[in-house]
N, C-alpha and C positions, 0 to 999 in steps of 0.2 A: 735304141737303148732299151725300150720297153720289152722287146722280144727276148733280149738276153736275160732279163729279170724273170720273165714268165716261163722260160725253159727249165725243165727239171734236170737235175744233175744225172748224167748217164752212168757214172761210175758207182754211185751209191748202191743200186741193186746188185751190181757185180760183187762189190765188197761184202754185202750181206750174204749173198749166196756162197761166196768163198769161206766166210766165217762159219756158216752152217756145215759146209763140206769139211772144213778143217776139224770139226768135232770128231767125226768118225776116224779121221787120220790120226788125231792126237790120242784117241783111245788105243789104237793099235800100237802106236809108238810108245805110249806109256807102259803097256804090258810087255812089249819087246825089250824096253830098257830095264824093266823089272827082272825079266828073265836073264838079261845080261848081267845085272847086278848079282842075281842069285848064282849064276855060273861063276862069276868072279869070286864071290864069297866062298863057294864050295872049293874052288881051286886053291884059294889062299889057306883055308882052314882045314881042308880034307875031311870035313864033316858034311854028310849028305843032306841033312835037314836044313842047312843054311841056304840051299838053293830055293827052298820054299819060302824063306823069308823074303828073298828078292822078288819072287812071284807075287807074294802078298803085297809088297810095296808097289809093284807095277799095277796090280788090280786096284789098290787104294788110290793111286794117282789117276787112273782112268775114271773111277767113280767121282773123284774130286773135279775132274774136267767136266763131267756131265753136270754136276751140281752147279758149277760156275756158269755154264751155258744156260741152264735152267733159270738161275737167279737173274742173269742178264735179260733173258726174254721176258721173265715175269715183270721186271721193272718197266720194260717197253710196253707191255700190255696194260700195266697200271696207268701209265701216262695216257694211253689210248682211251681208257675207261673214263678219264677225267674230261675228255672232249664232249661238248654238248650233243653232238650228233649220235653218240653212243650211250646216251643217258636213259636207256629203256628201263633199267633197274629202278630208277627213281619213279618213273611212271607206273611201274607195277606196284611199288610200295605205296603210292598215293591212292590207288584204287581200294575200294572197300572189299575186304575178304569175305564178308557175309552175304554176298550177292547170291541170289537163287539162280543157279544154272539149270534151267529146264531143258527139255528136249530141243527147243528151238534155238538155244544158244550154242549148240554143238555145231 
């Protein structure tokens, strides 16, 4: 029973890798959908500049996807920073900044 509790899940790294891979795919899909929307708008309205509205919507959606992925990773790294083994910042802040760093300290 103890062996089962100590084993790490195998699927978690696969899911995290697929999530990172899906960011690139979602960017391409968002721009492609924007181009499709632009083409649809142009064909409905017969106005050429409406195509660029769709392209802008697709690019905005791709940027939003990148921002969401960044925000998610930032939260993960903030949680890691709270762990005691990564608390080097606190150690650096506790040291005196007025120390004399001579040639021997390099």
